[in-house]
N, CA, C and O of each residue as an XYZ file, in Angstrom:
580
protein
N      11.099     46.334    -16.144
C      10.206     45.196    -16.312
C      11.003     43.891    -16.262
O      10.589     42.913    -15.640
N      12.147     43.906    -16.929
C      12.990     42.704    -16.948
C      13.422     42.335    -15.531
O      13.434     41.156    -15.174
N      13.775     43.332    -14.724
C      14.198     43.095    -13.344
C      13.046     42.474    -12.536
O      13.275     41.563    -11.741
N      11.819     42.957    -12.731
C      10.644     42.417    -12.045
C      10.437     40.943    -12.397
O      10.192     40.123    -11.512
N      10.533     40.608    -13.667
C      10.356     39.223    -14.121
C      11.434     38.336    -13.512
O      11.145     37.234    -13.048
N      12.658     38.807    -13.513
C      13.760     38.020    -12.954
C      13.569     37.805    -11.449
O      13.800     36.702    -10.955
N      13.154     38.838    -10.717
C      12.912     38.713     -9.275
C      11.774     37.733     -9.004
O      11.861     36.912     -8.091
N      10.723     37.820     -9.785
C       9.581     36.913     -9.617
C      10.006     35.474     -9.875
O       9.655     34.586     -9.098
N      10.746     35.224    -10.935
C      11.232     33.879    -11.232
C      12.134     33.356    -10.120
O      12.051     32.187     -9.745
N      12.988     34.216     -9.600
C      13.871     33.825     -8.505
C      13.070     33.441     -7.261
O      13.388     32.452     -6.600
N      12.029     34.221     -6.940
C      11.208     33.914     -5.773
C      10.490     32.580     -5.926
O      10.398     31.806     -4.973
N       9.979     32.310     -7.132
C       9.328     31.017     -7.360
C      10.320     29.877     -7.215
O      10.013     28.859     -6.596
N      11.512     30.044     -7.785
C      12.500     28.971     -7.728
C      13.010     28.741     -6.317
O      13.389     27.618     -5.985
N      13.034     29.766     -5.474
C      13.459     29.611     -4.085
C      12.330     29.139     -3.182
O      12.553     28.840     -2.008
N      11.140     29.072     -3.716
C      10.004     28.602     -2.930
C       9.353     29.674     -2.082
O       8.534     29.359     -1.218
N       9.695     30.942     -2.305
C       9.067     32.024     -1.554
C       7.586     32.095     -1.899
O       6.737     32.239     -1.019
N       7.291     31.994     -3.175
C       5.915     31.894     -3.648
C       5.757     30.500     -4.236
O       6.576     30.078     -5.052
N       4.729     29.792     -3.839
C       4.513     28.457     -4.390
C       3.026     28.203     -4.608
O       2.501     27.217     -4.092
N       2.324     29.064     -5.360
C       0.888     28.877     -5.514
C       0.520     27.647     -6.336
O      -0.618     27.183     -6.258
N       1.443     27.111     -7.115
C       1.120     25.967     -7.947
C       1.354     24.641     -7.242
O       0.946     23.594     -7.744
N       2.009     24.671     -6.082
C       2.273     23.418     -5.390
C       1.012     22.945     -4.683
O       0.194     23.746     -4.230
N       0.873     21.630     -4.598
C      -0.283     21.037     -3.947
C       0.196     20.397     -2.657
O       1.151     19.621     -2.671
N      -0.443     20.705     -1.558
C      -0.066     20.045     -0.316
C      -1.174     19.073      0.079
O      -2.329     19.237     -0.315
N      -0.812     18.071      0.854
C      -1.772     17.033      1.226
C      -2.953     17.597      1.998
O      -4.072     17.104      1.858
N      -2.723     18.622      2.809
C      -3.805     19.165      3.626
C      -4.937     19.741      2.789
O      -6.077     19.800      3.249
N      -4.634     20.170      1.553
C      -5.681     20.747      0.720
C      -6.220     19.759     -0.311
O      -7.154     20.083     -1.043
N      -5.648     18.569     -0.378
C      -6.105     17.574     -1.347
C      -7.447     17.000     -0.898
O      -7.682     16.830      0.298
N      -8.325     16.700     -1.854
C      -9.619     16.121     -1.479
C      -9.447     14.662     -1.047
O      -8.722     13.895     -1.680
N     -10.132     14.295      0.045
C     -10.053     12.907      0.484
C     -11.091     12.076     -0.255
O     -12.028     12.608     -0.852
N     -10.906     10.773     -0.203
C     -11.812      9.836     -0.856
C     -13.224     10.019     -0.299
O     -13.404     10.171      0.909
N     -14.210     10.005     -1.172
C     -15.614     10.214     -0.775
C     -16.035      9.200      0.286
O     -15.717      8.015      0.188
N     -16.750      9.679      1.292
C     -17.264      8.817      2.350
C     -16.303      8.597      3.501
O     -16.610      7.849      4.429
N     -15.147      9.236      3.456
C     -14.140      9.080      4.506
C     -14.007     10.375      5.297
O     -14.136     11.469      4.747
N     -13.750     10.237      6.593
C     -13.553     11.374      7.487
C     -12.067     11.677      7.566
O     -11.257     10.757      7.686
N     -11.692     12.947      7.502
C     -10.298     13.358      7.627
C      -9.833     13.109      9.059
O     -10.470     13.558     10.011
N      -8.723     12.393      9.205
C      -8.226     12.026     10.525
C      -7.204     13.033     11.054
O      -6.481     13.664     10.282
N      -7.153     13.174     12.380
C      -6.098     14.005     12.976
C      -4.753     13.299     12.850
O      -4.673     12.188     12.324
N      -3.711     13.941     13.329
C      -2.370     13.390     13.198
C      -2.243     12.032     13.903
O      -2.994     11.741     14.834
N      -1.294     11.208     13.458
C      -1.075      9.899     14.087
C      -0.768     10.027     15.578
O      -0.196     11.018     16.032
N      -1.165      8.997     16.325
C      -0.901      8.951     17.757
C      -2.041      9.425     18.624
O      -2.020      9.209     19.836
N      -3.041     10.069     18.037
C      -4.179     10.562     18.819
C      -5.274      9.496     18.912
O      -5.418      8.658     18.022
N      -6.036      9.544     19.998
C      -7.177      8.639     20.166
C      -8.317      9.137     19.290
O      -8.709     10.301     19.366
N      -8.849      8.238     18.454
C      -9.938      8.599     17.546
C     -11.124      7.684     17.845
O     -10.989      6.464     17.759
N     -12.279      8.243     18.194
C     -13.434      7.402     18.520
C     -13.961      6.647     17.298
O     -14.121      7.211     16.215
N     -14.225      5.354     17.507
C     -14.895      4.529     16.495
C     -16.394      4.511     16.770
O     -17.210      4.508     15.848
N     -16.735      4.499     18.034
C     -18.123      4.512     18.511
C     -18.050      4.935     19.973
O     -16.991      5.339     20.452
N     -19.167      4.844     20.677
C     -19.138      5.217     22.094
C     -18.350      4.212     22.925
O     -17.950      4.514     24.049
N     -18.123      3.007     22.374
C     -17.440      1.953     23.130
C     -16.002      1.686     22.709
O     -15.284      0.972     23.410
N     -15.562      2.238     21.584
C     -14.231      1.909     21.068
C     -13.527      3.155     20.528
O     -14.161      4.126     20.115
N     -12.197      3.088     20.546
C     -11.371      4.104     19.895
C     -10.158      3.421     19.286
O      -9.849      2.276     19.615
N      -9.477      4.125     18.402
C      -8.261      3.558     17.814
C      -7.158      4.604     17.773
O      -7.399      5.808     17.849
N      -5.944      4.096     17.651
C      -4.740      4.912     17.498
C      -3.994      4.336     16.307
O      -3.879      3.118     16.174
N      -3.489      5.201     15.444
C      -2.748      4.720     14.280
C      -1.427      5.464     14.136
O      -1.223      6.514     14.745
N      -0.541      4.910     13.330
C       0.730      5.572     13.047
C       1.673      4.625     12.338
O       1.491      3.408     12.368
N       2.682      5.193     11.699
C       3.703      4.370     11.058
C       4.626      3.792     12.124
O       4.787      4.380     13.194
N       5.231      2.645     11.839
C       6.174      2.044     12.784
C       7.429      2.905     12.931
O       8.058      2.902     13.989
N       7.795      3.640     11.885
C       8.881      4.618     11.915
C       8.544      5.691     10.886
O       7.695      5.456     10.027
N       9.177      6.854     10.944
C       8.821      7.928     10.011
C       8.851      7.441      8.554
O       9.819      6.807      8.133
N       7.796      7.737      7.789
C       7.730      7.221      6.412
C       8.767      7.877      5.504
O       9.077      9.062      5.631
N       9.289      7.072      4.587
C      10.192      7.541      3.545
C       9.932      6.680      2.320
O       9.173      5.713      2.388
N      10.550      7.022      1.211
C      10.358      6.238     -0.005
C      10.663      4.772      0.260
O      11.610      4.437      0.972
N       9.852      3.911     -0.322
C      10.015      2.475     -0.124
C       8.844      1.921      0.663
O       7.720      2.414      0.562
N       9.118      0.893      1.444
C       8.068      0.225      2.206
C       7.967      0.826      3.606
O       8.975      1.037      4.280
N       6.750      1.094      4.025
C       6.467      1.585      5.374
C       5.369      0.700      5.952
O       4.580      0.117      5.208
N       5.320      0.601      7.253
C       4.303     -0.218      7.919
C       3.371      0.692      8.706
O       3.810      1.440      9.580
N       2.071      0.622      8.385
C       1.050      1.362      9.126
C       0.530      0.440     10.228
O       0.201     -0.720      9.979
N       0.460      0.973     11.451
C      -0.027      0.223     12.604
C      -1.339      0.832     13.082
O      -1.491      2.054     13.116
N      -2.288     -0.031     13.450
C      -3.563      0.410     14.023
C      -3.809     -0.415     15.276
O      -3.717     -1.642     15.257
N      -4.125      0.283     16.373
C      -4.469     -0.386     17.619
C      -5.869      0.059     18.016
O      -6.176      1.251     18.017
N      -6.713     -0.913     18.352
C      -8.095     -0.630     18.728
C      -8.276     -0.996     20.201
O      -7.808     -2.038     20.661
N      -8.965     -0.112     20.932
C      -9.185     -0.308     22.364
C     -10.657     -0.093     22.699
O     -11.358      0.659     22.023
N     -11.117     -0.777     23.767
C     -12.468     -0.494     24.252
C     -12.392      0.710     25.191
O     -11.302      1.221     25.451
N     -13.522      1.161     25.694
C     -13.523      2.391     26.495
C     -12.754      2.248     27.808
O     -12.416      3.251     28.437
N     -12.473      1.008     28.229
C     -11.679      0.774     29.436
C     -10.176      0.722     29.138
O      -9.364      0.516     30.040
N      -9.819      0.910     27.870
C      -8.409      0.895     27.483
C      -7.835     -0.473     27.196
O      -6.623     -0.615     27.030
N      -8.701     -1.500     27.135
C      -8.238     -2.855     26.836
C      -8.230     -3.051     25.320
O      -9.188     -2.702     24.631
N      -7.127     -3.619     24.811
C      -6.990     -3.858     23.371
C      -8.121     -4.765     22.874
O      -8.484     -5.734     23.541
N      -8.668     -4.447     21.708
C      -9.754     -5.225     21.096
C      -9.324     -5.680     19.708
O      -8.822     -4.882     18.917
N      -9.519     -6.951     19.415
C      -9.129     -7.502     18.110
C     -10.317     -8.077     17.351
O     -10.142     -8.909     16.461
N     -11.512     -7.645     17.692
C     -12.717     -8.191     17.064
C     -13.128     -7.456     15.787
O     -14.160     -7.779     15.197
N     -12.345     -6.482     15.357
C     -12.653     -5.708     14.156
C     -11.933     -6.276     12.944
O     -10.937     -6.989     13.070
N     -12.449     -5.952     11.784
C     -11.739     -6.155     10.525
C     -11.386     -4.756     10.041
O     -12.254     -3.889      9.940
N     -10.116     -4.542      9.746
C      -9.655     -3.237      9.275
C      -9.142     -3.405      7.853
O      -8.292     -4.253      7.583
N      -9.667     -2.587      6.948
C      -9.230     -2.590      5.555
C      -8.700     -1.201      5.217
O      -9.069     -0.217      5.858
N      -7.838     -1.124      4.216
C      -7.334      0.180      3.846
C      -6.549      0.170      2.553
O      -6.269     -0.880      1.975
N      -6.201      1.367      2.116
C      -5.465      1.580      0.874
C      -4.507      2.744      1.087
O      -4.641      3.510      2.042
N      -3.554      2.863      0.200
C      -2.666      4.027      0.156
C      -2.634      4.490     -1.290
O      -2.506      3.680     -2.208
N      -2.750      5.788     -1.485
C      -2.784      6.336     -2.837
C      -2.353      7.798     -2.783
O      -2.247      8.389     -1.708
N      -2.110      8.362     -3.947
C      -1.779      9.780     -4.070
C      -3.019     10.502     -4.589
O      -3.405     10.293     -5.739
N      -3.655     11.346     -3.772
C      -4.880     12.024     -4.199
C      -4.716     12.842     -5.474
O      -5.657     12.944     -6.262
N      -3.544     13.427     -5.691
C      -3.334     14.246     -6.884
C      -3.237     13.408     -8.155
O      -3.347     13.939     -9.260
N      -3.031     12.103     -8.002
C      -2.959     11.184     -9.150
C      -3.751      9.922     -8.818
O      -3.266      8.806     -9.004
N      -4.970     10.110     -8.328
C      -5.778      9.012     -7.814
C      -5.767      7.797     -8.735
O      -6.077      7.892     -9.923
N      -5.401      6.651     -8.154
C      -5.371      5.388     -8.880
C      -4.022      5.045     -9.485
O      -3.755      3.874     -9.753
N      -3.172      6.025     -9.706
C      -1.885      5.772    -10.361
C      -0.928      4.987     -9.468
O      -0.141      4.183     -9.969
N      -0.981      5.208     -8.152
C      -0.052      4.543     -7.241
C      -0.785      3.827     -6.103
O      -0.209      3.607     -5.038
N      -2.033      3.469     -6.320
C      -2.827      2.805     -5.300
C      -2.213      1.461     -4.926
O      -1.752      0.710     -5.785
N      -2.219      1.179     -3.640
C      -1.749     -0.117     -3.148
C      -2.875     -1.150     -3.203
O      -2.629     -2.344     -3.035
N      -4.094     -0.701     -3.435
C      -5.261     -1.584     -3.455
C      -5.809     -1.757     -2.051
O      -5.056     -1.965     -1.100
N      -7.141     -1.668     -1.927
C      -7.733     -1.831     -0.598
C      -7.614     -3.285     -0.172
O      -8.142     -4.187     -0.822
N      -6.917     -3.489      0.919
C      -6.681     -4.831      1.449
C      -6.862     -4.809      2.956
O      -6.842     -3.755      3.593
N      -7.037     -5.983      3.498
C      -7.216     -6.120      4.931
C      -5.879     -5.971      5.655
O      -4.850     -6.471      5.200
N      -5.914     -5.282      6.780
C      -4.751     -5.199      7.646
C      -4.570     -6.565      8.309
O      -5.553     -7.238      8.618
N      -3.338     -6.970      8.527
C      -3.033     -8.241      9.172
C      -2.961     -8.023     10.678
O      -2.396     -7.034     11.143
N      -3.534     -8.946     11.429
C      -3.522     -8.850     12.883
C      -2.289     -9.588     13.417
O      -2.117    -10.782     13.169
N      -1.434     -8.868     14.151
C      -0.219     -9.471     14.702
C      -0.552    -10.266     15.960
O      -1.660    -10.179     16.490
N       0.424    -11.041     16.430
C       0.254    -11.827     17.648
C       0.046    -10.920     18.863
O      -0.538    -11.351     19.857
N       0.518     -9.661     18.797
C       0.349     -8.707     19.893
C      -0.978     -7.953     19.814
O      -1.251     -7.094     20.652
N      -1.812     -8.272     18.802
C      -3.109     -7.623     18.672
C      -3.058     -6.273     17.978
O      -3.942     -5.438     18.172
N      -2.024     -6.053     17.167
C      -1.883     -4.806     16.417
C      -2.183     -5.099     14.950
O      -1.671     -6.065     14.384
N      -3.010     -4.263     14.344
C      -3.327     -4.397     12.929
C      -2.203     -3.734     12.122
O      -1.842     -2.587     12.388
N      -1.652     -4.455     11.139
C      -0.512     -3.980     10.360
C      -0.791     -4.032      8.870
O      -1.449     -4.953      8.387
N      -0.290     -3.040      8.139
C      -0.426     -3.036      6.679
C       0.842     -2.443      6.079
O       1.218     -1.316      6.402
N       1.508     -3.207      5.196
C       2.652     -2.629      4.476
C       2.148     -1.637      3.433
O       1.184     -1.913      2.719
N       2.801     -0.485      3.351
C       2.420      0.575      2.428
C       3.621      0.848      1.518
O       4.724      1.113      1.997
N       3.398      0.782      0.225
C       4.448      1.046     -0.762
C       4.395      2.527     -1.144
O       3.455      2.966     -1.808
N       5.398      3.289     -0.726
C       5.480      4.723     -1.028
C       6.500      4.891     -2.147
O       7.707      4.821     -1.916
N       6.004      5.113     -3.356
C       6.860      5.047     -4.544
C       7.422      6.372     -5.022
O       8.335      6.389     -5.848
N       6.893      7.494     -4.518
C       7.420      8.790     -4.947
C       7.051      9.873     -3.951
O       6.081      9.729     -3.207
N       7.815     10.957     -3.929
C       7.468     12.071     -3.046
C       6.164     12.723     -3.504
O       5.790     12.646     -4.674
N       5.493     13.356     -2.568
C       4.254     14.067     -2.896
C       3.205     13.839     -1.845
O       3.506     13.421     -0.727
N       1.948     14.119     -2.212
C       0.820     13.972     -1.293
C       0.344     12.523     -1.284
O       0.198     11.901     -2.336
N       0.102     11.993     -0.085
C      -0.356     10.616      0.088
C      -1.591     10.597      0.975
O      -1.789     11.470      1.820
N      -2.414      9.579      0.760
C      -3.626      9.361      1.550
C      -3.645      7.896      1.970
O      -3.547      7.000      1.131
N      -3.769      7.660      3.259
C      -3.929      6.306      3.784
C      -5.367      6.212      4.280
O      -5.819      7.066      5.043
N      -6.089      5.175      3.850
C      -7.485      5.021      4.280
C      -7.615      3.872      5.274
O      -6.840      2.916      5.272
N      -8.624      4.010      6.116
C      -8.939      3.009      7.133
C     -10.453      2.772      7.091
O     -11.232      3.724      7.135
N     -10.858      1.527      7.007
C     -12.276      1.168      7.067
C     -12.421      0.094      8.149
O     -11.826     -0.978      8.044
N     -13.213      0.383      9.187
C     -13.372     -0.509     10.325
C     -14.731     -1.202     10.253
O     -15.768     -0.546     10.152
N     -14.716     -2.535     10.305
C     -15.951     -3.322     10.291
C     -15.990     -4.194     11.538
O     -14.970     -4.707     11.998
N     -17.192     -4.344     12.067
C     -17.409     -5.229     13.219
C     -18.688     -6.010     12.964
O     -19.735     -5.429     12.676
N     -18.597     -7.321     13.071
C     -19.741     -8.212     12.817
C     -20.342     -7.959     11.439
O     -21.562     -7.995     11.280
N     -19.498     -7.703     10.446
C     -19.954     -7.500      9.077
C     -20.545     -6.127      8.796
O     -21.004     -5.880      7.680
N     -20.548     -5.226      9.772
C     -21.139     -3.894      9.608
C     -20.041     -2.831      9.599
O     -19.143     -2.851     10.441
N     -20.119     -1.905      8.644
C     -19.154     -0.808      8.581
C     -19.390      0.124      9.763
O     -20.502      0.612      9.965
N     -18.345      0.368     10.538
C     -18.431      1.201     11.735
C     -17.885      2.609     11.485
O     -18.462      3.597     11.939
N     -16.760      2.691     10.754
C     -16.076      3.975     10.599
C     -15.152      3.922      9.391
O     -14.547      2.891      9.098
N     -15.052      5.067      8.687
C     -14.092      5.222      7.587
C     -13.327      6.517      7.803
O     -13.918      7.571      8.038
N     -12.001      6.427      7.721
C     -11.178      7.611      7.887
C     -10.031      7.631      6.915
O      -9.639      6.599      6.371
N      -9.488      8.825      6.698
C      -8.346      8.978      5.791
C      -7.325      9.932      6.412
O      -7.676     10.979      6.957
N      -6.075      9.547      6.316
C      -4.961     10.362      6.805
C      -4.192     10.883      5.608
O      -3.755     10.101      4.763
N      -4.020     12.205      5.523
C      -3.280     12.845      4.437
C      -1.937     13.336      4.937
O      -1.846     13.919      6.017
N      -0.884     13.102      4.148
C       0.430     13.587      4.518
C       1.274     13.794      3.264
O       0.984     13.241      2.203
N       2.313     14.591      3.407
C       3.273     14.820      2.334
C       4.534     14.031      2.619
O       5.001     13.973      3.757
N       5.070     13.435      1.599
C       6.321     12.671      1.715
C       7.430     13.426      1.019
O       8.571     12.964      0.994
C-alpha cells in the first residue's frame, strides 16, 4: 500500500496525472461572449466585415500588446469601429482584471490595447465591437501563460 501511495504521489508531482489543474480551454468564458479561435484567423463580424487579432509578440509576464485589425469583405482595412476589451483570469475573475477599456487606433489603422499579465495561469482577453453605437460582436480568447 505504501508503494502505491508513493507511486501515485510521484506521478502527480511529475505531472503524469493532473486532474486538479485548470486549463484555459476548459475555463468558462464571460457571459455573452463567443469563444474565439486561435489568433491570426479571420473571424466574421458580420456579412460585410471580419477581423484578425493577435499579440504583437508571444505573451509573457509583464506588458503585452493585443492587436486587432478589421477589414471589409474586399480586404480593405476599416477603422469605423469602436473596439473595447478587458483581460482577466477566469479562475480568479476580477482579481487581475485590466478593466474594460477602448482599444487605441494607431496611425496604421490597427486597434491596440496594452495587457498587463501579472501571473502565470489561465487568461481571457475580451473583444467587443461597436459600429454606429450598436454592438456588433463580442468574443473572448482563452489562453494559458
